[in-house]
C-alpha positions as a printed Julia matrix, in Angstrom:
252×3 Matrix{Float64}:
  20.07    7.88   10.17
  18.11   11.0     9.14
  17.4     9.47    5.72
  16.21    6.25    7.35
  13.84    8.23    9.58
  12.39   10.13    6.6
  11.94    6.97    4.52
  10.32    5.18    7.48
   7.86    8.04    7.97
   6.99    8.03    4.26
   6.55    4.24    4.18
   4.63    4.08    7.45
   2.22    6.88    6.56
   1.7     6.42    2.83
   1.45    2.61    2.77
  -1.96    2.71    4.4
  -3.51    5.96    3.17
  -4.67    6.38   -0.46
  -1.69    8.34   -1.83
   0.81    5.65   -3.04
   3.81    4.76   -0.89
   5.96    3.58   -3.82
   5.67    6.87   -5.69
   6.55    8.9    -2.6
   9.57    6.71   -1.81
  10.78    6.98   -5.41
  10.28   10.74   -5.63
  11.76   11.62   -2.25
  14.8     9.39   -2.8
  15.43   10.83   -6.27
  14.83   14.53   -5.64
  16.61   14.68   -2.28
  19.46   12.51   -3.6
  19.26   10.06   -0.7
  22.34    7.89   -0.38
  20.36    5.11    1.3
  19.13    3.18   -1.74
  19.36   -0.56   -1.29
  17.23   -3.67   -1.53
  17.73   -4.47    2.15
  16.45   -1.04    3.26
  13.41   -1.29    0.97
  12.66   -4.76    2.33
  13.1    -3.5     5.9
  10.57   -0.71    5.32
   7.99   -3.24    4.12
   8.74   -5.66    6.96
   8.03   -2.87    9.44
   4.65   -2.2     7.85
   3.91   -5.93    7.71
   4.59   -6.36   11.44
   2.42   -3.31   12.17
  -0.61   -4.68   10.32
  -0.18   -8.06   12.03
   0.02   -6.28   15.38
  -3.07   -4.15   14.84
  -5.23   -7.03   13.61
  -3.74   -9.62   15.98
  -7.16  -10.49   17.48
  -8.66  -11.24   14.07
  -5.59  -13.26   13.11
  -5.42  -15.16   16.43
  -9.1   -16.07   16.04
  -8.28  -17.72   12.73
 -10.76  -20.57   13.19
 -13.61  -18.09   13.54
 -12.35  -15.89   10.72
 -10.95  -18.53    8.36
 -13.54  -17.81    5.66
 -12.65  -14.11    5.76
  -8.94  -14.82    5.44
  -9.58  -17.29    2.62
 -11.33  -14.48    0.73
  -8.45  -12.12    1.52
  -5.94  -14.69    0.24
  -7.9   -15.31   -2.97
  -8.22  -11.55   -3.47
  -4.42  -11.21   -3.25
  -3.55  -13.87   -5.84
  -3.89  -11.64   -8.96
  -1.5    -8.93   -7.68
   1.04  -11.55   -6.52
   1.06  -13.26   -9.91
   1.3   -10.03  -11.88
   3.87   -8.6    -9.47
   6.07  -11.67   -9.96
   5.8   -11.36  -13.75
   6.68   -7.64  -13.71
   9.72   -8.24  -11.48
  10.89  -11.36  -13.35
  10.9    -9.6   -16.71
  12.17   -6.25  -15.31
   9.02   -4.47  -16.43
   8.51   -2.89  -13.02
  11.51   -0.58  -13.47
  10.01    0.79  -16.69
   7.01    2.05  -14.71
   9.11    4.0   -12.23
   9.16    7.37  -13.97
   7.71   10.72  -13.02
   5.25   10.97  -15.94
   3.55    7.68  -15.1
   3.45    8.58  -11.4
   1.96   12.0   -12.2
  -0.88   10.75  -14.4
  -1.62    7.76  -12.16
  -1.82   10.08   -9.16
  -4.34   12.3   -10.94
  -6.47    9.66  -12.67
  -6.87    7.35   -9.71
  -7.31   10.28   -7.36
 -10.32   11.31   -9.45
 -11.64    7.73   -9.39
 -11.29    7.7    -5.59
 -13.35   10.91   -5.42
 -16.11    9.44   -7.59
 -16.27    6.24   -5.53
 -16.42    8.16   -2.25
 -19.26   10.53   -3.14
 -22.08    8.42   -1.76
 -23.07    7.09    1.66
 -22.96    3.33    1.26
 -23.77    0.68    3.85
 -22.35   -2.71    2.8
 -20.07   -4.23    5.45
 -17.47   -6.99    5.73
 -19.56   -9.28    7.91
 -22.57   -9.56    5.59
 -21.46   -8.43    2.13
 -17.81   -9.42    1.61
 -18.41  -12.37   -0.7
 -15.96  -14.36   -2.82
 -17.2   -12.42   -5.85
 -16.47   -9.03   -4.25
 -13.09  -10.33   -3.03
 -12.1   -11.34   -6.57
 -13.26   -8.02   -8.04
 -11.28   -6.02   -5.47
  -8.3    -8.32   -6.08
  -8.38   -7.58   -9.81
  -8.48   -3.85   -9.08
  -5.5    -4.28   -6.74
  -3.32   -5.34   -9.69
  -3.38   -1.69  -10.79
  -1.47   -0.79   -7.62
   1.68   -2.18   -9.24
   1.75    1.07  -11.22
   3.55    3.7    -9.07
   1.15    6.51   -8.24
  -2.01    4.38   -8.19
  -1.78    3.45   -4.46
  -2.59   -0.04   -3.24
  -4.77    1.25   -0.41
  -6.33    3.84   -2.72
  -7.37    1.4    -5.44
  -8.67   -1.25   -3.01
 -10.69    1.34   -1.08
 -11.99    2.67   -4.41
 -13.0    -0.83   -5.52
 -14.73   -1.55   -2.2
 -16.6     1.76   -2.35
 -17.71    1.02   -5.92
 -19.09   -2.27   -4.55
 -21.15   -0.25   -2.04
 -19.06   -0.93    1.09
 -19.14    1.77    3.74
 -16.03    3.89    4.16
 -14.77    2.24    7.36
 -15.15   -1.32    6.13
 -13.58   -0.36    2.79
 -10.51    0.75    4.73
 -10.53   -2.44    6.81
 -10.71   -4.57    3.66
  -7.78   -2.61    2.25
  -5.75   -3.14    5.43
  -6.51   -6.87    5.56
  -5.54   -7.18    1.9
  -2.16   -5.7     2.76
  -1.3    -8.73    4.96
  -0.6   -11.27    2.17
   0.76   -8.56   -0.14
   3.24   -7.13    2.37
   4.03  -10.65    3.56
   4.9   -11.75    0.02
   7.03   -8.64   -0.58
   8.87   -9.19    2.71
   9.5   -12.9     2.1
  10.59  -12.36   -1.5
  12.86   -9.5    -0.47
  14.51  -11.46    2.35
  15.05  -14.37   -0.05
  16.75  -12.04   -2.53
  19.01  -10.73    0.24
  19.91  -14.25    1.39
  20.76  -15.28   -2.19
  22.95  -12.22   -2.74
  26.49  -12.47   -1.31
  26.88   -8.69   -1.32
  23.75   -7.75    0.63
  22.93   -8.45    4.26
  21.06   -7.2     7.29
  22.71   -4.84    9.75
  21.77   -2.7    12.73
  20.59   -0.08   10.23
  18.02   -2.53    8.88
  16.74   -3.28   12.38
  16.35    0.44   13.04
  14.53    0.84    9.7
  12.1    -1.97   10.58
  11.45   -0.42   13.99
  10.74    3.1    12.69
   8.59    1.79    9.82
   6.64   -0.36   12.31
   5.96    2.6    14.65
   4.79    4.99   11.94
   2.76    2.28   10.21
   0.97    1.34   13.43
   0.13    4.97   14.21
  -1.2     5.5    10.69
  -3.42    2.41   10.76
  -4.96    3.43   14.08
  -5.69    7.03   13.21
  -6.69    6.49    9.57
  -9.45    4.12   10.7
 -10.62    6.78   13.15
 -10.46    9.39   10.39
 -12.64    7.48    7.91
 -15.33    7.03   10.55
 -15.98   10.76   10.55
 -14.61   12.28    7.34
 -14.68   11.73    3.61
 -11.61   10.94    1.53
 -11.75   14.24   -0.36
  -8.73   15.59    1.53
  -6.57   12.84    0.07
  -8.07   13.51   -3.37
  -7.14   17.21   -3.08
  -3.6    16.26   -2.12
  -3.33   13.83   -5.03
  -4.57   16.4    -7.54
  -2.11   19.0    -6.23
   0.77   16.5    -6.28
  -0.18   15.23   -9.74
  -0.12   18.69  -11.31
   3.18   19.54   -9.61
   4.7    16.34  -10.98
   3.39   17.04  -14.49
   5.01   20.48  -14.37
   8.3    18.95  -13.21
   8.1    16.21  -15.83
   7.58   18.52  -18.78
   9.74   21.49  -17.8
């Protein structure tokens, strides 16, 4: 249960801030020798985050008729990462990317890019400036998040900032983009579990979903409050520190 709590905290917190949830889950599981390593637990962690984002943005989602153009843009923006993600999983390429050297350099490089994109006070917002063109550009950037260490939220916020969106709306765009992505991961994962005779859901999975949901919801709420008042440099500092530590570990 302790391992489930730790993994839920990592998933819930890092999924929505620009530090890469996948890299943290991989590193923590490997270096602490966690025994809980299964498809069903990984799927449960993502389901918890998916439910959290649906809960937080329930008003926008329930007002679908009013916001249908926005969600169409979000869906279109998510198509590139879904297609590439499917290809990487189908041909087992994704496992080749899960190594400490790739995570280390991705953490550093895309941390630096996040810093560059966040240097200026920009004023574009979702309501007036989130066009189909900007949605497609951010969607193409999001494909890079399939590399562990890049961070889905980090690269989408970076892309939005490079397109002159203000910090708060960049975060909102990133969160909204997580809805189809997390939904696809959850559905695909559940399908894999159903098709496998040796894997199933248990009480442990329900607990995992619950903890991941709680920590994800808290993170969404307070990260949006954070970006209203502060820059993203604190996350950049963390990424640079983590990247150098990982490089040292990788080459020792």
